[in-house]
C-alpha beads as a LAMMPS data file, in Angstrom:
LAMMPS data file: protein, C-alpha beads

316 atoms
315 bonds

1 atom types
1 bond types

-500.0 500.0 xlo xhi
-500.0 500.0 ylo yhi
-500.0 500.0 zlo zhi

Masses

1 110.0

Atoms # bond

1 1 1 110.121 -343.233 -421.052
2 1 1 111.894 -343.108 -424.535
3 1 1 108.814 -341.641 -426.233
4 1 1 108.644 -338.617 -423.329
5 1 1 112.275 -337.980 -423.706
6 1 1 111.953 -337.357 -427.643
7 1 1 109.228 -335.083 -426.757
8 1 1 111.080 -332.966 -423.952
9 1 1 113.965 -332.702 -426.553
10 1 1 111.808 -331.712 -429.382
11 1 1 110.285 -328.891 -427.454
12 1 1 114.096 -327.823 -426.882
13 1 1 115.365 -327.778 -430.191
14 1 1 111.787 -325.950 -430.675
15 1 1 112.158 -322.991 -428.242
16 1 1 115.840 -323.058 -428.831
17 1 1 115.143 -322.069 -433.062
18 1 1 112.335 -319.603 -431.740
19 1 1 115.498 -317.880 -429.436
20 1 1 117.892 -318.244 -432.382
21 1 1 118.179 -315.030 -433.931
22 1 1 116.882 -314.868 -438.056
23 1 1 118.608 -313.292 -440.675
24 1 1 115.918 -310.681 -442.108
25 1 1 115.911 -308.024 -444.378
26 1 1 116.388 -304.265 -443.550
27 1 1 113.519 -303.329 -445.409
28 1 1 111.213 -306.347 -444.135
29 1 1 112.339 -305.220 -440.336
30 1 1 111.663 -301.618 -440.850
31 1 1 108.646 -302.501 -442.183
32 1 1 107.700 -305.192 -439.793
33 1 1 108.689 -302.692 -437.345
34 1 1 106.467 -299.315 -438.417
35 1 1 103.953 -301.669 -438.469
36 1 1 104.302 -303.549 -435.816
37 1 1 104.504 -300.273 -433.715
38 1 1 101.747 -298.678 -435.654
39 1 1 99.581 -301.939 -434.186
40 1 1 100.193 -304.650 -432.030
41 1 1 103.227 -306.184 -430.855
42 1 1 103.676 -309.875 -431.289
43 1 1 103.666 -311.532 -428.149
44 1 1 107.095 -313.024 -428.465
45 1 1 108.103 -309.809 -428.914
46 1 1 106.804 -308.837 -425.626
47 1 1 108.004 -311.596 -423.932
48 1 1 111.917 -311.571 -425.177
49 1 1 111.810 -307.932 -424.192
50 1 1 110.513 -308.746 -421.046
51 1 1 113.031 -311.623 -420.706
52 1 1 115.784 -309.237 -421.809
53 1 1 116.622 -311.011 -424.944
54 1 1 115.316 -308.200 -427.227
55 1 1 116.004 -304.427 -425.926
56 1 1 112.923 -302.066 -425.230
57 1 1 112.277 -299.929 -427.629
58 1 1 111.659 -295.873 -427.351
59 1 1 108.230 -296.557 -427.876
60 1 1 107.669 -299.351 -425.539
61 1 1 110.068 -296.932 -423.079
62 1 1 107.594 -294.365 -423.615
63 1 1 105.141 -295.915 -423.155
64 1 1 105.792 -297.707 -419.731
65 1 1 106.976 -294.157 -418.462
66 1 1 104.193 -292.532 -419.885
67 1 1 101.910 -294.997 -417.874
68 1 1 103.849 -294.968 -414.960
69 1 1 103.373 -291.340 -414.203
70 1 1 99.536 -291.832 -415.502
71 1 1 99.278 -294.192 -412.519
72 1 1 101.270 -292.176 -410.410
73 1 1 98.910 -288.975 -411.108
74 1 1 96.095 -291.268 -410.680
75 1 1 97.362 -292.225 -407.281
76 1 1 98.195 -288.826 -406.129
77 1 1 94.767 -287.754 -407.019
78 1 1 92.956 -290.534 -405.467
79 1 1 94.817 -290.041 -402.194
80 1 1 94.234 -286.324 -401.972
81 1 1 90.343 -287.454 -402.452
82 1 1 90.584 -290.042 -399.784
83 1 1 92.044 -286.662 -397.115
84 1 1 89.331 -284.202 -398.431
85 1 1 86.764 -287.118 -397.497
86 1 1 88.521 -287.158 -394.192
87 1 1 89.111 -283.729 -393.834
88 1 1 85.317 -282.624 -394.839
89 1 1 83.442 -283.272 -391.932
90 1 1 86.292 -281.359 -389.859
91 1 1 86.064 -278.436 -392.199
92 1 1 82.281 -278.278 -392.054
93 1 1 82.375 -278.002 -387.702
94 1 1 85.259 -275.388 -388.294
95 1 1 83.351 -273.732 -390.634
96 1 1 80.384 -273.887 -388.613
97 1 1 81.977 -272.296 -385.486
98 1 1 83.400 -269.790 -387.701
99 1 1 79.388 -269.210 -388.747
100 1 1 78.798 -268.819 -385.234
101 1 1 81.539 -266.690 -384.251
102 1 1 81.307 -264.680 -387.232
103 1 1 77.531 -264.195 -387.035
104 1 1 78.397 -263.701 -382.436
105 1 1 80.459 -260.900 -384.229
106 1 1 78.613 -259.179 -386.492
107 1 1 75.563 -258.816 -384.002
108 1 1 78.494 -256.936 -381.519
109 1 1 79.726 -254.885 -384.623
110 1 1 75.396 -253.919 -385.123
111 1 1 74.966 -252.878 -381.779
112 1 1 78.050 -250.798 -381.698
113 1 1 77.355 -249.155 -384.393
114 1 1 74.051 -248.615 -383.535
115 1 1 75.174 -247.342 -379.996
116 1 1 78.042 -245.263 -381.824
117 1 1 74.835 -243.602 -384.035
118 1 1 72.661 -242.949 -381.217
119 1 1 75.945 -241.413 -379.352
120 1 1 76.720 -239.339 -382.246
121 1 1 73.222 -237.960 -383.093
122 1 1 73.537 -237.321 -378.838
123 1 1 76.798 -235.600 -379.663
124 1 1 76.238 -234.069 -383.260
125 1 1 73.113 -232.369 -381.035
126 1 1 74.845 -231.338 -378.417
127 1 1 77.378 -229.789 -381.107
128 1 1 74.906 -227.982 -382.848
129 1 1 73.138 -226.323 -380.035
130 1 1 76.573 -225.004 -379.008
131 1 1 76.929 -224.024 -381.615
132 1 1 74.339 -222.011 -381.961
133 1 1 74.911 -220.701 -378.769
134 1 1 78.152 -219.429 -380.641
135 1 1 76.667 -218.258 -383.596
136 1 1 73.805 -216.467 -381.885
137 1 1 75.079 -212.347 -381.596
138 1 1 73.074 -211.176 -378.605
139 1 1 71.300 -208.004 -379.439
140 1 1 71.271 -205.385 -375.838
141 1 1 68.841 -202.984 -375.162
142 1 1 69.632 -199.238 -375.675
143 1 1 71.126 -197.703 -372.967
144 1 1 68.765 -195.612 -370.901
145 1 1 69.727 -191.861 -370.435
146 1 1 70.367 -192.045 -367.033
147 1 1 73.318 -194.532 -367.760
148 1 1 74.271 -192.884 -370.937
149 1 1 75.061 -190.014 -368.720
150 1 1 76.878 -192.225 -366.147
151 1 1 78.916 -193.746 -369.342
152 1 1 80.212 -189.979 -370.335
153 1 1 80.982 -189.528 -366.212
154 1 1 83.064 -192.348 -366.389
155 1 1 84.908 -191.094 -369.405
156 1 1 85.592 -187.962 -368.271
157 1 1 86.628 -188.972 -365.113
158 1 1 89.224 -191.995 -367.249
159 1 1 87.656 -194.774 -365.882
160 1 1 87.571 -195.481 -369.853
161 1 1 91.156 -194.565 -370.621
162 1 1 91.949 -198.570 -371.430
163 1 1 89.088 -199.301 -373.108
164 1 1 90.292 -200.543 -376.716
165 1 1 85.962 -199.848 -377.686
166 1 1 86.868 -195.734 -377.846
167 1 1 88.824 -194.922 -380.525
168 1 1 90.593 -190.785 -379.649
169 1 1 88.887 -188.508 -377.190
170 1 1 85.357 -188.477 -378.246
171 1 1 82.746 -190.881 -376.688
172 1 1 80.896 -192.951 -379.164
173 1 1 78.212 -194.600 -377.522
174 1 1 77.466 -197.294 -380.153
175 1 1 80.786 -198.957 -379.719
176 1 1 78.650 -200.381 -376.414
177 1 1 75.952 -202.386 -377.989
178 1 1 78.871 -205.484 -377.401
179 1 1 79.354 -207.793 -373.970
180 1 1 83.098 -206.932 -373.546
181 1 1 82.064 -202.836 -373.755
182 1 1 79.078 -203.503 -371.189
183 1 1 81.171 -205.680 -368.899
184 1 1 84.132 -203.072 -369.172
185 1 1 81.713 -199.913 -368.001
186 1 1 80.048 -202.589 -365.329
187 1 1 84.253 -202.553 -363.765
188 1 1 84.742 -199.207 -363.901
189 1 1 81.504 -198.471 -362.237
190 1 1 82.744 -200.538 -359.332
191 1 1 86.269 -198.948 -359.495
192 1 1 84.517 -195.723 -359.462
193 1 1 82.669 -196.832 -356.201
194 1 1 85.765 -197.427 -354.367
195 1 1 87.446 -193.988 -354.999
196 1 1 83.325 -192.437 -354.205
197 1 1 82.907 -193.904 -351.469
198 1 1 81.199 -190.705 -349.439
199 1 1 78.342 -191.087 -351.728
200 1 1 77.630 -193.670 -350.067
201 1 1 75.998 -192.673 -346.791
202 1 1 73.918 -190.170 -349.156
203 1 1 71.784 -192.529 -350.788
204 1 1 68.376 -193.314 -350.838
205 1 1 67.838 -196.681 -348.421
206 1 1 64.190 -197.127 -349.878
207 1 1 65.446 -197.734 -353.400
208 1 1 68.260 -199.439 -352.750
209 1 1 66.307 -202.072 -350.340
210 1 1 63.377 -202.109 -353.288
211 1 1 66.382 -203.263 -355.833
212 1 1 67.409 -205.803 -353.667
213 1 1 63.890 -207.250 -352.046
214 1 1 63.418 -208.146 -356.017
215 1 1 66.076 -210.956 -355.875
216 1 1 70.048 -211.296 -357.142
217 1 1 70.662 -209.672 -361.094
218 1 1 72.416 -212.869 -362.555
219 1 1 73.657 -215.884 -361.262
220 1 1 77.342 -214.477 -361.705
221 1 1 79.000 -215.242 -357.932
222 1 1 80.074 -211.810 -357.555
223 1 1 76.730 -210.428 -358.369
224 1 1 75.071 -213.052 -356.240
225 1 1 76.672 -212.420 -353.140
226 1 1 76.836 -208.362 -353.576
227 1 1 72.855 -208.810 -353.382
228 1 1 73.058 -211.004 -350.285
229 1 1 75.679 -208.353 -348.744
230 1 1 72.776 -206.206 -349.213
231 1 1 70.319 -207.791 -347.857
232 1 1 72.611 -208.253 -345.004
233 1 1 72.847 -204.648 -344.492
234 1 1 69.362 -203.908 -344.546
235 1 1 68.270 -207.475 -342.540
236 1 1 66.409 -208.798 -345.064
237 1 1 66.163 -212.817 -344.652
238 1 1 67.137 -214.254 -348.015
239 1 1 64.384 -217.211 -347.347
240 1 1 62.050 -213.990 -348.327
241 1 1 63.600 -213.551 -351.414
242 1 1 65.181 -217.006 -352.785
243 1 1 61.535 -218.768 -352.272
244 1 1 60.144 -216.134 -354.741
245 1 1 62.732 -215.926 -357.465
246 1 1 62.749 -217.674 -361.006
247 1 1 66.604 -218.476 -360.734
248 1 1 66.309 -220.410 -357.648
249 1 1 66.292 -223.856 -359.548
250 1 1 70.115 -223.076 -361.432
251 1 1 71.269 -221.148 -358.556
252 1 1 74.165 -222.260 -356.123
253 1 1 73.466 -220.582 -353.055
254 1 1 69.892 -220.285 -352.275
255 1 1 68.668 -219.419 -348.766
256 1 1 72.655 -218.810 -347.879
257 1 1 73.474 -215.576 -345.709
258 1 1 76.769 -213.888 -346.173
259 1 1 78.496 -213.326 -343.149
260 1 1 81.896 -210.704 -343.520
261 1 1 82.476 -207.151 -342.309
262 1 1 81.319 -205.226 -345.829
263 1 1 78.045 -205.953 -343.768
264 1 1 78.289 -203.469 -341.167
265 1 1 78.857 -200.491 -343.988
266 1 1 77.132 -199.671 -347.383
267 1 1 79.706 -199.903 -349.493
268 1 1 79.266 -197.942 -353.159
269 1 1 81.539 -200.082 -354.837
270 1 1 78.650 -203.457 -354.043
271 1 1 75.619 -201.084 -354.986
272 1 1 77.501 -200.751 -358.330
273 1 1 77.492 -204.391 -358.637
274 1 1 74.271 -204.966 -358.355
275 1 1 72.252 -202.133 -360.071
276 1 1 74.569 -201.468 -363.171
277 1 1 73.711 -204.747 -364.569
278 1 1 69.836 -203.724 -365.014
279 1 1 70.506 -200.658 -367.343
280 1 1 73.220 -202.128 -368.560
281 1 1 71.511 -204.808 -369.997
282 1 1 73.544 -207.813 -368.082
283 1 1 71.089 -209.097 -365.806
284 1 1 69.965 -212.972 -366.366
285 1 1 67.323 -212.817 -369.399
286 1 1 64.719 -215.039 -367.338
287 1 1 64.028 -211.699 -365.093
288 1 1 61.084 -210.079 -365.363
289 1 1 61.885 -206.667 -363.857
290 1 1 59.348 -204.148 -362.980
291 1 1 59.408 -201.067 -363.678
292 1 1 58.901 -199.676 -360.167
293 1 1 62.697 -201.476 -359.494
294 1 1 64.069 -199.390 -362.803
295 1 1 62.610 -196.624 -362.103
296 1 1 64.372 -197.134 -358.453
297 1 1 67.989 -197.712 -360.276
298 1 1 67.566 -194.611 -362.617
299 1 1 66.950 -192.096 -359.581
300 1 1 70.046 -193.630 -357.835
301 1 1 71.879 -193.497 -360.408
302 1 1 71.016 -190.038 -360.777
303 1 1 71.341 -189.637 -357.242
304 1 1 75.125 -191.018 -357.455
305 1 1 76.363 -188.616 -360.334
306 1 1 74.999 -185.329 -358.692
307 1 1 76.657 -186.536 -355.698
308 1 1 79.772 -187.171 -357.289
309 1 1 79.900 -183.292 -358.382
310 1 1 78.821 -181.285 -355.895
311 1 1 79.544 -183.245 -351.893
312 1 1 83.153 -185.159 -352.366
313 1 1 86.292 -185.301 -354.082
314 1 1 87.698 -188.950 -355.601
315 1 1 89.723 -190.602 -352.808
316 1 1 93.776 -190.792 -352.938

Bonds

1 1 1 2
2 1 2 3
3 1 3 4
4 1 4 5
5 1 5 6
6 1 6 7
7 1 7 8
8 1 8 9
9 1 9 10
10 1 10 11
11 1 11 12
12 1 12 13
13 1 13 14
14 1 14 15
15 1 15 16
16 1 16 17
17 1 17 18
18 1 18 19
19 1 19 20
20 1 20 21
21 1 21 22
22 1 22 23
23 1 23 24
24 1 24 25
25 1 25 26
26 1 26 27
27 1 27 28
28 1 28 29
29 1 29 30
30 1 30 31
31 1 31 32
32 1 32 33
33 1 33 34
34 1 34 35
35 1 35 36
36 1 36 37
37 1 37 38
38 1 38 39
39 1 39 40
40 1 40 41
41 1 41 42
42 1 42 43
43 1 43 44
44 1 44 45
45 1 45 46
46 1 46 47
47 1 47 48
48 1 48 49
49 1 49 50
50 1 50 51
51 1 51 52
52 1 52 53
53 1 53 54
54 1 54 55
55 1 55 56
56 1 56 57
57 1 57 58
58 1 58 59
59 1 59 60
60 1 60 61
61 1 61 62
62 1 62 63
63 1 63 64
64 1 64 65
65 1 65 66
66 1 66 67
67 1 67 68
68 1 68 69
69 1 69 70
70 1 70 71
71 1 71 72
72 1 72 73
73 1 73 74
74 1 74 75
75 1 75 76
76 1 76 77
77 1 77 78
78 1 78 79
79 1 79 80
80 1 80 81
81 1 81 82
82 1 82 83
83 1 83 84
84 1 84 85
85 1 85 86
86 1 86 87
87 1 87 88
88 1 88 89
89 1 89 90
90 1 90 91
91 1 91 92
92 1 92 93
93 1 93 94
94 1 94 95
95 1 95 96
96 1 96 97
97 1 97 98
98 1 98 99
99 1 99 100
100 1 100 101
101 1 101 102
102 1 102 103
103 1 103 104
104 1 104 105
105 1 105 106
106 1 106 107
107 1 107 108
108 1 108 109
109 1 109 110
110 1 110 111
111 1 111 112
112 1 112 113
113 1 113 114
114 1 114 115
115 1 115 116
116 1 116 117
117 1 117 118
118 1 118 119
119 1 119 120
120 1 120 121
121 1 121 122
122 1 122 123
123 1 123 124
124 1 124 125
125 1 125 126
126 1 126 127
127 1 127 128
128 1 128 129
129 1 129 130
130 1 130 131
131 1 131 132
132 1 132 133
133 1 133 134
134 1 134 135
135 1 135 136
136 1 136 137
137 1 137 138
138 1 138 139
139 1 139 140
140 1 140 141
141 1 141 142
142 1 142 143
143 1 143 144
144 1 144 145
145 1 145 146
146 1 146 147
147 1 147 148
148 1 148 149
149 1 149 150
150 1 150 151
151 1 151 152
152 1 152 153
153 1 153 154
154 1 154 155
155 1 155 156
156 1 156 157
157 1 157 158
158 1 158 159
159 1 159 160
160 1 160 161
161 1 161 162
162 1 162 163
163 1 163 164
164 1 164 165
165 1 165 166
166 1 166 167
167 1 167 168
168 1 168 169
169 1 169 170
170 1 170 171
171 1 171 172
172 1 172 173
173 1 173 174
174 1 174 175
175 1 175 176
176 1 176 177
177 1 177 178
178 1 178 179
179 1 179 180
180 1 180 181
181 1 181 182
182 1 182 183
183 1 183 184
184 1 184 185
185 1 185 186
186 1 186 187
187 1 187 188
188 1 188 189
189 1 189 190
190 1 190 191
191 1 191 192
192 1 192 193
193 1 193 194
194 1 194 195
195 1 195 196
196 1 196 197
197 1 197 198
198 1 198 199
199 1 199 200
200 1 200 201
201 1 201 202
202 1 202 203
203 1 203 204
204 1 204 205
205 1 205 206
206 1 206 207
207 1 207 208
208 1 208 209
209 1 209 210
210 1 210 211
211 1 211 212
212 1 212 213
213 1 213 214
214 1 214 215
215 1 215 216
216 1 216 217
217 1 217 218
218 1 218 219
219 1 219 220
220 1 220 221
221 1 221 222
222 1 222 223
223 1 223 224
224 1 224 225
225 1 225 226
226 1 226 227
227 1 227 228
228 1 228 229
229 1 229 230
230 1 230 231
231 1 231 232
232 1 232 233
233 1 233 234
234 1 234 235
235 1 235 236
236 1 236 237
237 1 237 238
238 1 238 239
239 1 239 240
240 1 240 241
241 1 241 242
242 1 242 243
243 1 243 244
244 1 244 245
245 1 245 246
246 1 246 247
247 1 247 248
248 1 248 249
249 1 249 250
250 1 250 251
251 1 251 252
252 1 252 253
253 1 253 254
254 1 254 255
255 1 255 256
256 1 256 257
257 1 257 258
258 1 258 259
259 1 259 260
260 1 260 261
261 1 261 262
262 1 262 263
263 1 263 264
264 1 264 265
265 1 265 266
266 1 266 267
267 1 267 268
268 1 268 269
269 1 269 270
270 1 270 271
271 1 271 272
272 1 272 273
273 1 273 274
274 1 274 275
275 1 275 276
276 1 276 277
277 1 277 278
278 1 278 279
279 1 279 280
280 1 280 281
281 1 281 282
282 1 282 283
283 1 283 284
284 1 284 285
285 1 285 286
286 1 286 287
287 1 287 288
288 1 288 289
289 1 289 290
290 1 290 291
291 1 291 292
292 1 292 293
293 1 293 294
294 1 294 295
295 1 295 296
296 1 296 297
297 1 297 298
298 1 298 299
299 1 299 300
300 1 300 301
301 1 301 302
302 1 302 303
303 1 303 304
304 1 304 305
305 1 305 306
306 1 306 307
307 1 307 308
308 1 308 309
309 1 309 310
310 1 310 311
311 1 311 312
312 1 312 313
313 1 313 314
314 1 314 315
315 1 315 316
């Protein structure tokens, strides 16, 4: 027992001597400190710093802070990697879904683009045709002699006074090469027919019947109804004319008769609506007008002019 106590006391005195601060030269301390800082610290220094018997050096605090900072960054990186690994399958699924959706949208866009492409080509083609129609300037045939003399009569009687294609008192036939001018002459001839209605009963029925048997001069409603009115006056059935007409496919009134008060009498204004379209070259371009029909038109125009000078005066 005594031996055991002695050993304990020896250990305590040894521990106290270790813990007891000793005087050391400052040069030695600085030299030892730099060497310890440059290399490794003794175990006793670490022990004393840990227990609190020695204050921690600045380098140890910096090292500890750097180590903690490094550990913190490593832990943060490790946590991010774990989160990325966990979220990676979900992200792939979402990505796959997005890929599928994007593929479908791309297919739809391609279809829409193709549709727009063909539709755009069709619209361009239609616009092109419309522009071509607008750009084409129709060249009208030269007026026959009978029509030239009839236009001069209209000008003399004042039916062309409001025409903007006539400058001054002189009539220039070169101004009648446009559609507007010829259409103006057509309406002027209709007004002439209303004023000179008395001429109608002296017209050649055979020539007029030959003209209306040929068909309608155009698909214009006014011209079609005028021709039907004349056929009704001569008791000509529409079926006999419409069946052989080259315009029946586009006509809106095939095989239809006209029933009104005008069919009981022959009106010169109705006659002028039909016969003037042929010499003015305003008839439908698909019509191949026979020479006998053209001759009948020319004879009727000359009859109208001659009768207007001799047997009647304009109606008031």
